[in-house]
N, C-alpha and C positions, 0 to 999 in steps of 0.2 A: 832600829832603835825602838823600844816599846814605851808605852806611856809611863811605866814604872820608873824609867830612867830620867824623867823630867825632874829637875831640881826646882822646888818651889821656895822662893824666899818667904819667910814667915814674918808677919807684922808683930810688933810688940803691942799686945792687946791691952796694956795697962795705961798707955799714953795716947792722947789724940794724935792723929796723923794729918799732916798737911800735904795736899797734892793739887795739881792743876786740873785733873780730869778724873772723874769716877764713872766707870761704865758698869751699869748693873745688868748682868746677863752675859754669860761667857759662851754663848752659842756662836754660830758662824758670823752673824752680823757684828756682834760685839767684839769678837776676836779680830775680825778684819779691820774694824775701826782702830783698835789699839795698835795693830801691827802697821797700819798705814801711817801712824804717827810715831813710829819707832825712832825716826831721825829728827823729830821736831824740837827736841829739847824739853818737852813737857813731861812732868812726872805723872804717871798714869796708874790708877788702881782698877783692877778688874774684879768685881764681886760676883760670885756664882754660888747659887744655893746648893748645887750638887758637887760631888767630886769630879775632877777632870775626867777620870775613867768613865764615870757614869754618864756625864753629859755628852761624851764622844761615842757612846755605845749605841746610840739610837739606830734602830733598824729602818733606814730610809735612804732612798737615793733621789737625786735631784737633777733636773736639766740645768746645765750651766751655759749661759749665753757667751757669745764671743767677747762681749765687753767684760763679763765676769772673769774670763780667762785673762784678758789684758790687765785687769785690776790685780789679780793674783800674781801675774808676772811682774807688775811694777813693785810689788812688796817682797819679791824674792822667793815665793813659795811654789810658783807654777811648775818649775822643773821637777819638783818632788811629786806634785799632784798629777801632772799630765800622764806619766807612764802607767798610773794605777787606775785610770778612769776610761770610760767608753767615749768614742768619738764618732760623729756621724757626718757624712758628706752629702746625704740625700734626705729629703723630707717628702713623705707621701701624704697628701691630704685628700680624704675621701668622705663622701656623704652617703651613709646607709647603703641602699641598694642602687644608687646612681652609678652607672658603669664607668664614668670618666673620673680620672684621678689627676689632681694637680700635683705636679712634681717640682720641687725646688732643688737646684744643684749648686755646687760650689761656684760654678761658672757664672751664676746669676749675681754673685757678689764679688767674685775674684778673690776668694779666700781659700785657705787650705781645708777648712771644715766649716760646717754650718752650726755646730754646737757640740756640747760634751755632756756626759752623764756621769756623775760621781757619787759614790757612797758617802753618807754623812760622816762615818768614822774616818775615811781617808782624808776628807777635806779638813775636818775640825782637828784631827790628830796632827796633821801637818802644821796648821796654824798654831796649835799649842806648843809644838816642838820649836817653832821659830820664836815664839814669844819667850820661851824659856831662856833664850840667849840675848834678850833685850834688857839691859840693866835699868831702863827707865820705866818698865812695865812690871807691876807686881800683882800676882794673884792673891785674892783673899777668898778662900774656899775650903770646904763648904761653909758658907756663911749666908745669913739672911738679913736683908735690909728690912728694918722694922719701922723706920720713920725718916723723913727728910724735912729739914727746916730751911726754907729759902730766905736768905737775908739779902741785904742790899749789896754787899761786897763778896759774899760767899754763900755756899750751901753747907749745911751740917747734916751728914748722913750717919744715922745710927745703925750699926751693924751688930748682929749677934753671932758669935762664933765660939764653939766649945763651951757654951754656958756663960761666956763673958761678953761684955758690951764694949764695942769699939766706936769711937767717934771719928769720922773723916771730915776734915775741913777742906772743901774743894771749890774751885772756881766754877766748875760746870759738872752737872750730872747728866748722863745720857742713859735713857731707858732703852735697853735692848733685851727686855725680859719677856718677849713673846706676846701673843694675842690677848692674854688675860693679864696684861702688864699691871703689876702693883704700883710701879712708879707713875704710870699714866693715871690710874685710879686715885692715887694719893694726891696728885696735882689737880684733881677734879676736871680732867680734860675729857669731854664727852666724845662719843663716836657716832658716826652715821653708817647705815648699811642694813643688811638683812641676812638671814640664814636661808640657804637654798632648800628646795624640796628634795635635794639629792645628798647622798653620801658617796665617799670614794672608798673603793677596795684597792689596796696597794699590795703588791707582792712581786717576787722575782721568779722568773722561770729559766730553765735551760731549754735550748732548741737546737735543731739540726739544719736550719736554713743555711744555704751556701754562703751567705754574706751577713755581716753583722755591723754594717755602717749606715743603716737606714733607720730613721725615726718616723714613726707613723702617728698621725693624728686622725683617728677614725671616728667621725661623728655618727651617732645612732640616735634614733628617735627618743630613747630614754636618757641619753647623755653621752658625752664624748669618752673615747678611750685613747690614752696615750701609751705608745709602746716605744721604749727608749733603750738603745743598745748599751750593754755593759760588757766589760772584758770577759773572755772565756765563753763566748757564745751564750751569754745570758742577756735577759732583758728585764728592765723594771717596767711594770705595767700599772697604770692608774686607770681603774675601771669605774666610771661614774654612773650611778643608777639611782632611781628613787629610793628613799630610805628603806622601805620594806624589802624591796628587791635586793638592795645591797646587803642587808642583814641575812637574807636567804642565801646569797652567794657565799658569804663567809662560812655559813653552817653546812654547806653542801659536802657530801662525800667527795673526796679528792678526784676520783675517776669521773664522776658526773660533772664536777666543776671544770675539769680539763676538757671534757666534751663540749661544754657550753663555750669555753674559751676558744677552742678550735673552730667552732661554728662562727663565733664573732669575728675571728681573725681570718676566716675563709681559708684555713690551711696554709697561710703564707709563711709560717714559721717552721714548717716540717713537723717532726715529732717533738712534743713538748712535755716537760715535767716540772713540777713545782720545785723551786730552789729555796723557798722561804715560807714562813707562815703568812697567812692573809691578815692584813690589818685594816680596820675600818675607822674612818674619821668623817665627821660631818663637814660640810662646805659652807663658807660664809664670805660675804663681801663686807669689808669694814674699812672706814677711813676716819681718822681722828679729825676733830674739828680744827685742831691746830697741832703743829709738830713741835712748837717751841713756846717757852715763856722765859722770863728772866731766870738764868742759871740752869735751864733744863732744855734738853732736846730729845726727841724720840726717833728711833730708827727701826727699820725692819718690821716684823710682825707687831711690835708694840705700837707702830704708827698706822699700819694698814694690813689688810689681808685681801686676797683675791681668789677667784675660782682657779683651780689648778689647770684648766685648759690652756695649752700653750706653754706650760712650765715656766711662768713668769715670777712666782712668789719669791723664792730665795734670791733671784737676780735683782729684784727691786731693793731688797735689804742690803745686798752687797754694794749696789750703786748708791744707796743712801749713805752707807759708811764712807765710801770714797768721796762723795760730795761734801759731807760734813767735815771730814778730815781736811779737805782742801780749804774750806772756809775757815776752820779753826787755825790751821797752820799759817795761812796768809795773814789773818788777824794778829796772831801772836808775833809774827815777824815785824808787823807794823807797830807793835807796842800797844795794841788794843786789848781790852778785857774780853777774853774768849767767852765769858758767861753773859756778856751784855746782850740785851734783847736785840739791839740794832745789828749786832754781828750775827746772831742766830737767825734773824729773819732772812738773811741772805740765803741760808740753807733752806729755810721753809719755802721761800719764793721759788727756788730752783726745783725742789723735789716734789712738793705737794701737788702741784698742778700736772707735772709729768706723770706722777703716780695715778692721778685721777684718769689720765688718758688710758693707761694700761688697765686699770680696774674697770673702766667703762668698756674697753675693747674685749676683755675676757668675758664680762657679763653679756655683752652683745653676742659674742660667738656662741656661748652656751644657750642663750634663749633663742637665737636665730636658728640654730641647728637642732635643738632638742625638742622638736615638735613635728607633727604631721599636718599642719595647717596648709592646705593646698596652695593658696597664693604665696605664702612664705616659701614653700618648697620650690615653686617655680622661680621665684626671684633669686633664691640662693644658688640654685643650680645654674641659672643663667649667669650669675656672678662668677661661679667656678669656671664655667666655659669661657667667659671673657678673660678671666685671669690667665688661663693657659695661653692665650694669644697676645697678651699685653705685657711684654718684658718690664716696662717701667713700673707697672702696677705690682708685679711680682717682686721687683727689687725693693719697692717701698714697703711691702708687707714683710719681707725678710729683714729689712733694716729695723723695723719695729720689733720683730720677734727676737732679733739678736742683740738688741740694746744699742744699736748704732744710730738711732734716730733721736734727736734732741740734743741738749747740751751735755757734752761729755766731760768727765773730770780730766784734769791734767795728770798724765801718767808718765813716770820716769822712763819706762822701758816699753812703751806702747807699740813700738815698731818691731819688737823681737818676734812676736807671733802675729799671724794674720787670721 
C-alpha cells in the first residue's frame, strides 16, 4: 500500500471544530502519541504543516531501542515495521587506537536483539497507514498553526489551511513540532542547553562484510562514529566531527571520502560504497524549562534534544508519547480534565528527569571520549577494561541504552517481543 492510498478525512474549514486533543506536528512522536490513544475514546486532531508524503520522505535512519519496539508492538504497527528494518544482536564499543573492544551480546540481557535500525519513511509511513483506519483521529494537513489562546477550560488553536482559517477548540494541545517548536515559543517556554563544537555527517553505505547484525560505536578523538545495520547489507553511519572537518567531509570527492571512511572503520566492513547522499547537521543539547502548562504538553524534540551518540534521540520522543498517552488515558477514564495542569504534571515528573539522565549521559560520553587529555584517556580505558569483566555493569549500561531502565509505560502487548 502506498501513501497515495491513504484516505484523509477533511475538516469543514468554515466552522469551529471541537476536539479533546490537538497534536501539532505529524512526525514520529506526534503520530505515535495519536495512535497510542486510538482506543481511548478521545477525539484527536493531528495538525501537520507538510503533506503526509513530504513529512514521510525524510532521508534519515534511526536507532530504535527495545522499548521503542515494544511501544510500537503495543499499538499494533510492529509487525509491519519489523520485517523492513535492520536488527542487531551485538554491539562493539571501542576507543580510538585502544586495542580492547567492549562487546555486548543478547545473552547479557536475555533478549532476541539489542536494538533495531529503521528508515524514517518506513516508520512514519506505517504509522500514517494505521492512523488512516482510526475514526477518532483526523489529519489536518498541510496546515499551519498561527496562534493558540489558552483559556481556563479549553485552548483555541488557530490554523491556516488552503488560505482559510480554522479554529480548533480543544482540551489539550501537544507540541510535537520539533526542536524549533513554534508551540513552545508561543507559550514562552524557555530552554537550557548549548550547541556542540561538532556537526554530524549522516549517510548510508553498502558493504561486503560477512555479517550485518552488529552495531558499532567507535569513539575517536574528534568525535564518535555510530555504524548501524540496515537491511540488504547496508549501514547507516553517523560521523561526528568538529564543524570545519565535518563540512570538509561532505565536500570531499567520493573516492577520497570512502578512503577516509575505510581508514576510520579499519576495514571492518569489507568493500564499501555510498548508498545515499551525505547530509550535514549541527549537534545540540536542549532541555525545556518545563514540559507542561495548563492545556499544553511538549513531547520529543519540542521538549528536548541530545547528542546523537548512543542513538537515543528519537527513542526519548517515542517514550514521551507513550508516557503522556498513559497519563491522559488514565485521567480521562477517571473523569478528570486531561488539560488540567495537575494531570499534566504527572507526565512532566515522569519524563523530564528521566530525559535529563539520558541528556547528561550522552553529553558525558561525547566529552569524555572526544579528547586526548592523558588522565582522561587513562580513566576511560580503565573503565572499558573493567566493564568487560563486570557483567552487572554491562547489563546496567545495556538497560540504559535499550530504554529498559526507569519507569516503563504500561503496554498492552509488551510480552510479544523480547
